[in-house]
C-alpha positions as CSV (number, residue, x, y, z in Angstrom):
1,M,6.0,-10.3,34.2
2,A,7.2,-10.9,30.7
3,L,9.3,-8.3,29.2
4,T,9.6,-7.3,25.5
5,F,12.5,-5.8,23.7
6,Q,13.6,-3.9,20.6
7,V,16.8,-4.1,18.7
8,V,19.0,-0.9,18.9
9,I,21.7,0.0,16.3
10,D,24.0,2.9,16.8
11,S,24.3,4.9,13.6
12,H,25.9,8.1,12.4
13,H,22.8,8.7,10.2
14,P,19.9,6.8,11.7
15,H,17.2,8.0,9.4
16,E,19.0,7.0,6.2
17,L,20.1,3.7,7.8
18,A,16.5,2.9,8.9
19,D,15.4,3.7,5.3
20,W,18.0,1.2,4.0
21,W,17.0,-1.6,6.5
22,A,13.2,-1.0,5.9
23,E,13.8,-1.5,2.3
24,T,16.1,-4.6,2.8
25,L,13.6,-6.3,5.0
26,G,10.3,-5.1,3.4
27,W,9.4,-3.3,6.7
28,S,8.2,0.2,7.2
29,A,9.9,3.2,8.7
30,E,8.0,4.3,11.9
31,P,6.3,7.6,11.3
32,Q,7.1,10.4,13.6
33,D,4.5,12.9,14.8
34,E,5.4,16.4,13.6
35,A,2.6,18.1,15.7
36,F,3.8,16.1,18.7
37,I,7.4,17.3,18.2
38,R,6.4,20.9,17.6
39,S,4.4,20.8,20.9
40,M,7.4,19.5,22.6
41,I,9.5,22.5,21.4
42,E,6.8,25.0,22.3
43,Q,6.6,23.6,25.9
44,G,10.4,24.0,26.3
45,L,10.8,20.2,26.6
46,A,12.8,19.9,23.3
47,S,14.6,22.4,21.0
48,E,14.9,22.8,17.3
49,A,18.4,21.5,17.7
50,D,16.8,18.1,18.6
51,T,15.1,17.8,15.4
52,M,16.0,17.7,11.7
53,R,14.1,17.3,8.3
54,H,14.1,13.9,6.6
55,R,12.2,13.3,3.6
56,G,10.5,16.6,4.1
57,A,9.1,15.9,7.6
58,L,10.2,17.1,11.0
59,V,11.7,14.3,13.0
60,W,13.6,13.7,16.1
61,R,17.3,13.9,15.2
62,E,18.5,11.3,17.6
63,G,16.7,8.1,16.1
64,A,14.3,6.4,13.7
65,A,12.7,3.0,14.0
66,I,11.5,0.4,11.6
67,N,8.6,-2.2,12.2
68,P,7.8,-5.5,10.7
69,P,4.5,-5.8,8.9
70,E,3.1,-8.5,11.3
71,G,4.3,-6.8,14.5
72,G,7.1,-7.8,16.8
73,P,10.2,-6.3,17.8
74,R,11.1,-3.0,16.3
75,V,14.6,-1.9,15.4
76,L,15.7,1.5,16.5
77,F,18.6,3.2,14.9
78,Q,20.1,5.8,17.4
79,L,22.5,8.6,16.8
80,T,26.0,8.1,18.0
81,D,29.2,10.1,17.3
82,E,31.4,7.0,17.9
83,D,32.8,5.1,15.0
84,K,32.2,1.2,14.9
85,A,35.3,-0.6,16.4
86,G,35.7,-4.2,15.9
87,K,33.5,-7.2,15.2
88,N,29.8,-7.0,16.3
89,R,29.1,-9.3,19.3
90,M,25.5,-9.4,18.2
91,H,24.1,-9.1,14.6
92,L,21.1,-9.8,12.6
93,D,20.6,-12.8,10.5
94,L,18.1,-12.6,7.7
95,R,15.7,-15.5,7.7
96,D,13.5,-16.9,5.0
97,V,15.8,-16.0,2.3
98,P,15.5,-17.6,-1.2
99,E,17.4,-20.8,-1.8
100,D,19.0,-19.2,-4.8
101,R,20.6,-16.1,-3.0
102,T,22.5,-14.8,-6.1
103,E,19.9,-11.9,-6.7
104,L,19.5,-11.1,-3.1
105,Y,23.2,-10.7,-2.6
106,A,23.6,-8.7,-5.7
107,G,21.0,-6.3,-4.6
108,L,22.2,-5.9,-1.2
109,V,25.7,-5.0,-2.6
110,A,24.2,-2.7,-5.2
111,R,22.4,-0.8,-2.4
112,G,25.5,-0.3,-0.3
113,A,26.2,-3.5,1.6
114,R,29.7,-4.9,1.5
115,E,30.3,-8.7,1.6
116,L,32.7,-9.5,4.3
117,W,33.1,-13.4,4.2
118,R,31.4,-16.5,3.3
119,A,30.8,-19.5,5.6
120,R,29.0,-22.8,5.9
121,Q,28.3,-25.4,8.5
122,G,27.2,-28.8,7.4
123,P,24.4,-28.1,4.8
124,H,24.0,-24.6,5.8
125,E,25.8,-21.7,4.2
126,W,25.7,-17.8,4.4
127,V,27.4,-14.7,3.7
128,T,28.2,-12.1,6.3
129,F,27.7,-8.5,5.2
130,A,28.3,-5.1,6.5
131,D,25.4,-2.5,6.1
132,P,26.3,1.0,4.7
133,E,27.6,2.0,8.2
134,G,29.6,-1.3,8.8
135,N,27.0,-3.1,11.0
136,E,27.5,-6.9,10.4
137,F,24.4,-9.1,9.3
138,C,24.2,-12.5,7.7
139,A,22.0,-13.8,4.8
């Protein structure tokens, strides 16, 4: 049996970070079903404390996901109270970036990313950034 996976990123503000990454990647935020959430509360399987409002919609407080346009692994941002400590052991590498990355890099920084360092290996070069919550990624 083959397994599938999703990437999960801990976050203090999962909905805001999901929006940031959806815009960065050109993906879409996964819609949440307000009627389903209400029915879970009415059945006593969840409480109002498990929810919040984001962009006017009732959503689960604990997380938000984004999906690529053509399908594939989703990215789930889940709520955590813990601060990031140290370097990520796993990170996202943005692919299919333009050869002239100046505009991409400037746009990331303008939207809240922070440049951490630049590196190269042979003909390949990249920049490692931190997203608005400090999660590292390369482009």
